[in-house]
MDTraj code that builds the backbone (N, CA, C; nanometers):
import mdtraj as md
import numpy as np

residues = "MET ILE VAL PRO ILE PRO TYR VAL PHE ALA GLY ILE GLY ILE ALA SER MET LEU VAL SER ILE PRO ILE MET LEU ARG ARG VAL PRO MET ASN ARG TRP TYR GLY VAL ARG THR ARG LYS ALA PHE VAL SER GLU ASP ASN TRP TYR GLU ILE ASN ALA PHE GLY GLY LYS ALA PHE PHE LEU PHE GLY LEU LEU LEU VAL ALA VAL ALA TRP PHE GLY ARG ASP ILE LEU PRO ASP PRO ARG ASP LEU LEU ALA PRO PHE VAL MET ALA ILE PRO ALA LEU ALA LEU LEU VAL VAL LEU LEU ALA LEU TRP LEU PHE SER ARG ARG LEU PRO ASP LYS".split()
xyz = np.array([
    [-0.2108, 1.9258, -1.8221],
    [-0.3183, 1.9391, -1.7270],
    [-0.2656, 1.9094, -1.5870],
    [-0.2977, 1.9938, -1.4947],
    [-0.2543, 1.9781, -1.3568],
    [-0.3666, 1.9129, -1.2774],
    [-0.3340, 1.8014, -1.2111],
    [-0.4324, 1.7263, -1.1339],
    [-0.4237, 1.7688, -0.9884],
    [-0.5353, 1.8044, -0.9266],
    [-0.5331, 1.8426, -0.7848],
    [-0.4819, 1.7282, -0.6970],
    [-0.4104, 1.7642, -0.5926],
    [-0.3494, 1.6658, -0.5024],
    [-0.4525, 1.5695, -0.4428],
    [-0.5701, 1.6149, -0.3984],
    [-0.6663, 1.5169, -0.3456],
    [-0.7046, 1.4090, -0.4466],
    [-0.7115, 1.4438, -0.5745],
    [-0.7440, 1.3452, -0.6772],
    [-0.6315, 1.2422, -0.6903],
    [-0.5083, 1.2895, -0.6809],
    [-0.3935, 1.1991, -0.6893],
    [-0.3949, 1.1034, -0.5707],
    [-0.4137, 1.1573, -0.4499],
    [-0.4176, 1.0735, -0.3301],
    [-0.5319, 0.9725, -0.3384],
    [-0.6490, 1.0176, -0.3801],
    [-0.7642, 0.9276, -0.3900],
    [-0.7390, 0.8196, -0.4954],
    [-0.6807, 0.8560, -0.6067],
    [-0.6528, 0.7583, -0.7116],
    [-0.5545, 0.6518, -0.6665],
    [-0.4471, 0.6942, -0.6022],
    [-0.3494, 0.5983, -0.5508],
    [-0.4140, 0.5104, -0.4443],
    [-0.4945, 0.5712, -0.3581],
    [-0.5597, 0.4966, -0.2510],
    [-0.6578, 0.3931, -0.3028],
    [-0.7415, 0.4326, -0.3965],
    [-0.8404, 0.3386, -0.4526],
    [-0.7700, 0.2252, -0.5268],
    [-0.6672, 0.2579, -0.6029],
    [-0.5925, 0.1535, -0.6751],
    [-0.5272, 0.0565, -0.5763],
    [-0.4700, 0.1084, -0.4689],
    [-0.4078, 0.0225, -0.3672],
    [-0.5100, -0.0695, -0.3028],
    [-0.6278, -0.0158, -0.2725],
    [-0.7312, -0.0985, -0.2096],
    [-0.7793, -0.2081, -0.3041],
    [-0.8029, -0.1731, -0.4295],
    [-0.8529, -0.2720, -0.5251],
    [-0.7520, -0.3839, -0.5502],
    [-0.6267, -0.3480, -0.5613],
    [-0.5222, -0.4474, -0.5873],
    [-0.5000, -0.5367, -0.4649],
    [-0.5217, -0.4840, -0.3459],
    [-0.4921, -0.5597, -0.2244],
    [-0.6021, -0.6588, -0.1860],
    [-0.7234, -0.6402, -0.2337],
    [-0.8353, -0.7250, -0.1902],
    [-0.8124, -0.8737, -0.2190],
    [-0.7768, -0.9135, -0.3409],
    [-0.7579, -1.0583, -0.3650],
    [-0.6470, -1.1209, -0.2801],
    [-0.5366, -1.0495, -0.2605],
    [-0.4294, -1.1095, -0.1805],
    [-0.4658, -1.1099, -0.0323],
    [-0.5395, -1.0105, 0.0111],
    [-0.5843, -1.0049, 0.1504],
    [-0.6785, -1.1212, 0.1802],
    [-0.7592, -1.1584, 0.0841],
    [-0.8558, -1.2673, 0.1007],
    [-0.7974, -1.4049, 0.0682],
    [-0.6650, -1.4100, 0.0446],
    [-0.5935, -1.5359, 0.0180],
    [-0.6444, -1.6050, -0.1085],
    [-0.6779, -1.5279, -0.2088],
    [-0.7310, -1.5829, -0.3337],
    [-0.6241, -1.5973, -0.4423],
    [-0.5032, -1.5503, -0.4161],
    [-0.3989, -1.5518, -0.5182],
    [-0.2965, -1.6592, -0.4837],
    [-0.2857, -1.7641, -0.5659],
    [-0.1850, -1.8666, -0.5382],
    [-0.0440, -1.8137, -0.5642],
    [0.0531, -1.8865, -0.5156],
    [0.1921, -1.8468, -0.5319],
    [0.2234, -1.8282, -0.6802],
    [0.2811, -1.7139, -0.7130],
    [0.3173, -1.6825, -0.8508],
    [0.4272, -1.5785, -0.8503],
    [0.4781, -1.5444, -0.9647],
    [0.5885, -1.4472, -0.9730],
    [0.5445, -1.3096, -1.0224],
    [0.4119, -1.2858, -1.0358],
    [0.3669, -1.1589, -1.0930],
    [0.2823, -1.0755, -0.9995],
    [0.2033, -1.1377, -0.9140],
    [0.1038, -1.0627, -0.8368],
    [0.1067, -1.1068, -0.6919],
    [0.1247, -1.0119, -0.6048],
    [0.1296, -1.0404, -0.4626],
    [0.2587, -0.9856, -0.4033],
    [0.2769, -1.0142, -0.2762],
    [0.3995, -0.9725, -0.2079],
    [0.5036, -1.0791, -0.2373],
    [0.6021, -1.0435, -0.3162],
    [0.7021, -1.1388, -0.3607],
    [0.8340, -1.1134, -0.2898],
    [0.8507, -1.1834, -0.1779],
    [0.9756, -1.1766, -0.1036],
    [1.0340, -1.3172, -0.0967],
    [1.1583, -1.3250, -0.0560],
    [1.2235, -1.4560, -0.0437],
    [1.1448, -1.5455, 0.0516],
    [1.1043, -1.4911, 0.1648],
    [1.0301, -1.5703, 0.2628],
    [0.8935, -1.6138, 0.2112],
    [0.8327, -1.5363, 0.1252],
    [0.7011, -1.5723, 0.0725],
    [0.7094, -1.6962, -0.0155],
    [0.8236, -1.7186, -0.0792],
    [0.8391, -1.8328, -0.1679],
    [0.8931, -1.9573, -0.0973],
    [0.9131, -1.9489, 0.0338],
    [0.9611, -2.0644, 0.1097],
    [0.8542, -2.1728, 0.1156],
    [0.7295, -2.1344, 0.1371],
    [0.6212, -2.2330, 0.1464],
    [0.4884, -2.1665, 0.1119],
    [0.3894, -2.2495, 0.0863],
    [0.2549, -2.1967, 0.0593],
    [0.1998, -2.1256, 0.1825],
    [0.2276, -2.1794, 0.3009],
    [0.1809, -2.1153, 0.4241],
    [0.2382, -1.9747, 0.4365],
    [0.3690, -1.9634, 0.4145],
    [0.4316, -1.8308, 0.4199],
    [0.3709, -1.7374, 0.3160],
    [0.3503, -1.7905, 0.1937],
    [0.2935, -1.7078, 0.0861],
    [0.1615, -1.6457, 0.1300],
    [0.0715, -1.7293, 0.1803],
    [-0.0605, -1.6797, 0.2169],
    [-0.0564, -1.5906, 0.3405],
    [0.0291, -1.6227, 0.4374],
    [0.0396, -1.5386, 0.5574],
    [0.0941, -1.3995, 0.5225],
    [0.2034, -1.3979, 0.4475],
    [0.2650, -1.2698, 0.4115],
    [0.1717, -1.1884, 0.3227],
    [0.1074, -1.2529, 0.2273],
    [0.0184, -1.1804, 0.1370],
    [-0.1078, -1.1322, 0.2072],
    [-0.1607, -1.2109, 0.3007],
    [-0.2787, -1.1657, 0.3757],
    [-0.2426, -1.0430, 0.4597],
    [-0.1283, -1.0493, 0.5274],
    [-0.0845, -0.9341, 0.6065],
    [-0.0569, -0.8139, 0.5163],
    [0.0161, -0.8376, 0.4082],
    [0.0478, -0.7296, 0.3148],
    [-0.0768, -0.6705, 0.2503],
    [-0.1727, -0.7559, 0.2165],
    [-0.2976, -0.7067, 0.1584],
    [-0.3725, -0.6168, 0.2544],
    [-0.3778, -0.6567, 0.3815],
    [-0.4433, -0.5729, 0.4821],
    [-0.3697, -0.4408, 0.4995],
    [-0.2370, -0.4477, 0.5024],
    [-0.1574, -0.3258, 0.5194],
    [-0.1764, -0.2314, 0.4010],
    [-0.1747, -0.2847, 0.2794],
    [-0.1939, -0.2001, 0.1612],
    [-0.3376, -0.1487, 0.1512],
    [-0.4335, -0.2271, 0.1980],
    [-0.5716, -0.1793, 0.2000],
    [-0.5847, -0.0611, 0.2962],
    [-0.5250, -0.0732, 0.4150],
    [-0.5290, 0.0377, 0.5114],
    [-0.4533, 0.1597, 0.4589],
    [-0.3426, 0.1365, 0.3900],
    [-0.2679, 0.2446, 0.3264],
    [-0.3574, 0.3188, 0.2271],
    [-0.4288, 0.2443, 0.1440],
    [-0.5199, 0.3052, 0.0472],
    [-0.6329, 0.3794, 0.1145],
    [-0.6889, 0.3190, 0.2189],
    [-0.7966, 0.3833, 0.2934],
    [-0.7497, 0.5141, 0.3563],
    [-0.6285, 0.5129, 0.4094],
    [-0.5712, 0.6346, 0.4676],
    [-0.5566, 0.7438, 0.3618],
    [-0.5094, 0.7072, 0.2443],
    [-0.4931, 0.8078, 0.1381],
    [-0.6275, 0.8637, 0.0919],
    [-0.7276, 0.7774, 0.0810],
    [-0.8607, 0.8257, 0.0426],
    [-0.9151, 0.9187, 0.1500],
    [-0.8931, 0.8852, 0.2778],
    [-0.9395, 0.9710, 0.3877],
    [-0.8681, 1.1063, 0.3850],
    [-0.7381, 1.1044, 0.3619],
    [-0.6633, 1.2313, 0.3532],
    [-0.7148, 1.3134, 0.2355],
    [-0.7422, 1.2483, 0.1247],
    [-0.7954, 1.3197, 0.0073],
    [-0.9308, 1.3811, 0.0383],
    [-1.0166, 1.3042, 0.1041],
    [-1.1514, 1.3523, 0.1329],
    [-1.1516, 1.4640, 0.2361],
    [-1.0880, 1.4382, 0.3492],
    [-1.0927, 1.5365, 0.4579],
    [-0.9959, 1.6523, 0.4369],
    [-0.8955, 1.6323, 0.3523],
    [-0.7987, 1.7389, 0.3295],
    [-0.8195, 1.8153, 0.2011],
    [-0.9306, 1.7898, 0.1331],
    [-0.9499, 1.8519, 0.0011],
    [-0.9514, 2.0039, 0.0059],
    [-0.9901, 2.0606, 0.1205],
    [-0.9934, 2.2068, 0.1308],
    [-0.8634, 2.2658, 0.1842],
    [-0.7777, 2.1814, 0.2411],
    [-0.6546, 2.2345, 0.3010],
    [-0.5271, 2.1918, 0.2286],
    [-0.5359, 2.0881, 0.1450],
    [-0.4166, 2.0475, 0.0695],
    [-0.3804, 2.1572, -0.0303],
    [-0.2496, 2.1794, -0.0512],
    [-0.2088, 2.2901, -0.1387],
    [-0.2396, 2.2636, -0.2863],
    [-0.2410, 2.3690, -0.3618],
    [-0.2534, 2.3613, -0.5069],
    [-0.1272, 2.2935, -0.5610],
    [-0.1380, 2.2153, -0.6667],
    [-0.0194, 2.1470, -0.7211],
    [0.0930, 2.2407, -0.7624],
    [0.0615, 2.3668, -0.7882],
    [0.1648, 2.4625, -0.8284],
    [0.2304, 2.5311, -0.7094],
    [0.1807, 2.5049, -0.5893],
    [0.2334, 2.5642, -0.4669],
    [0.3720, 2.5069, -0.4365],
    [0.4545, 2.5848, -0.3681],
    [0.5886, 2.5378, -0.3320],
    [0.5853, 2.4212, -0.2336],
    [0.4787, 2.4085, -0.1558],
    [0.4667, 2.2984, -0.0603],
    [0.4188, 2.1689, -0.1244],
    [0.3693, 2.1753, -0.2439],
    [0.3102, 2.0581, -0.3099],
    [0.4055, 1.9387, -0.3174],
    [0.5324, 1.9559, -0.3538],
    [0.6210, 1.8378, -0.3587],
    [0.6363, 1.7704, -0.2224],
    [0.6360, 1.8500, -0.1174],
    [0.6498, 1.7925, 0.0161],
    [0.5228, 1.7164, 0.0554],
    [0.4087, 1.7698, 0.0189],
    [0.2817, 1.7026, 0.0476],
    [0.2702, 1.5752, -0.0359],
    [0.3188, 1.5796, -0.1573],
    [0.3129, 1.4613, -0.2429],
    [0.4058, 1.3502, -0.1931],
    [0.4982, 1.3818, -0.1046],
    [0.5870, 1.2805, -0.0465],
    [0.5169, 1.2003, 0.0628],
    [0.4007, 1.2459, 0.1097],
    [0.3292, 1.1771, 0.2176],
    [0.2972, 1.0323, 0.1809],
    [0.2430, 1.0040, 0.0622],
    [0.2178, 0.8626, 0.0289],
    [0.3453, 0.7777, 0.0291],
    [0.4554, 0.8343, -0.0164],
    [0.5808, 0.7583, -0.0175],
    [0.6263, 0.7262, 0.1248],
    [0.6124, 0.8207, 0.2152],
    [0.6495, 0.7958, 0.3546],
    [0.5576, 0.6934, 0.4185],
    [0.4292, 0.7020, 0.3891],
    [0.3343, 0.6035, 0.4416],
    [0.3638, 0.4656, 0.3841],
    [0.4031, 0.4605, 0.2588],
    [0.4374, 0.3330, 0.1959],
    [0.5606, 0.2718, 0.2619],
    [0.6564, 0.3539, 0.3020],
    [0.7735, 0.3033, 0.3725],
    [0.7335, 0.2379, 0.5047],
    [0.6372, 0.2958, 0.5741],
    [0.5885, 0.2374, 0.6992],
    [0.5233, 0.1017, 0.6720],
    [0.4448, 0.0929, 0.5666],
    [0.3805, -0.0333, 0.5286],
    [0.4867, -0.1380, 0.4967],
    [0.5869, -0.1022, 0.4198],
    [0.6915, -0.1972, 0.3826],
    [0.7733, -0.2411, 0.5034],
    [0.7982, -0.1506, 0.5963],
    [0.8690, -0.1860, 0.7194],
    [0.7869, -0.2851, 0.8016],
    [0.6572, -0.2593, 0.8157],
    [0.5698, -0.3513, 0.8895],
    [0.5671, -0.4883, 0.8219],
    [0.5637, -0.4915, 0.6915],
    [0.5629, -0.6173, 0.6164],
    [0.6939, -0.6929, 0.6368],
    [0.8033, -0.6220, 0.6339],
    [0.9344, -0.6841, 0.6560],
    [0.9437, -0.7415, 0.7975],
    [0.9002, -0.6638, 0.8971],
    [0.9032, -0.7123, 1.0351],
    [0.8128, -0.8343, 1.0533],
    [0.6966, -0.8334, 0.9894],
    [0.6067, -0.9483, 0.9969],
    [0.6703, -1.0721, 0.9342],
    [0.7295, -1.0548, 0.8156],
    [0.7848, -1.1707, 0.7448],
    [0.9051, -1.2302, 0.8183],
    [0.9752, -1.1522, 0.8969],
    [1.0902, -1.2023, 0.9723],
    [1.0489, -1.3065, 1.0753],
    [0.9237, -1.2999, 1.1216],
    [0.8770, -1.3931, 1.2245],
    [0.8389, -1.5290, 1.1671],
    [0.8281, -1.5396, 1.0360],
    [0.7869, -1.6651, 0.9740],
    [0.9059, -1.7572, 0.9530],
    [0.8808, -1.8887, 0.9450],
    [0.9927, -1.9838, 0.9295],
    [1.0634, -1.9710, 0.7958],
    [1.1915, -2.0087, 0.7978],
    [1.2728, -2.0051, 0.6750],
    [1.2564, -2.1308, 0.5913],
    [1.1921, -2.2316, 0.6448],
    [1.1754, -2.3580, 0.5724],
    [1.0336, -2.4056, 0.5796],
])
top = md.Topology()
chain = top.add_chain()
for i, resn in enumerate(residues, 1):
    res = top.add_residue(resn, chain, resSeq=i)
    for name in ("N", "CA", "C"):
        top.add_atom(name, md.element.get_by_symbol(name[0]), res)
traj = md.Trajectory(xyz[None], top)
């Protein structure tokens, strides 16, 4: 079964938003399974919550952007069998790279101890 691109974008976006809400609201204590797990995040509880709150907001906006692209682009996004489809499907990956870069730049400003 071939899934239309807007459905894929919306699904990834909704999943990203749902997963990001608890960490954005600082409800997830330091752990090794859920949240933004970087070296700096494990330096202190303050770093953990700061990095995860920022990361949660960034991932929520990433999800919102994908849902918006799915909604507003549903008539213009190509069919999954189209030759342009792989390039369009790379859009979430490129947006995710921007989110990860912003998260890395944010975490660099936090203390190492």
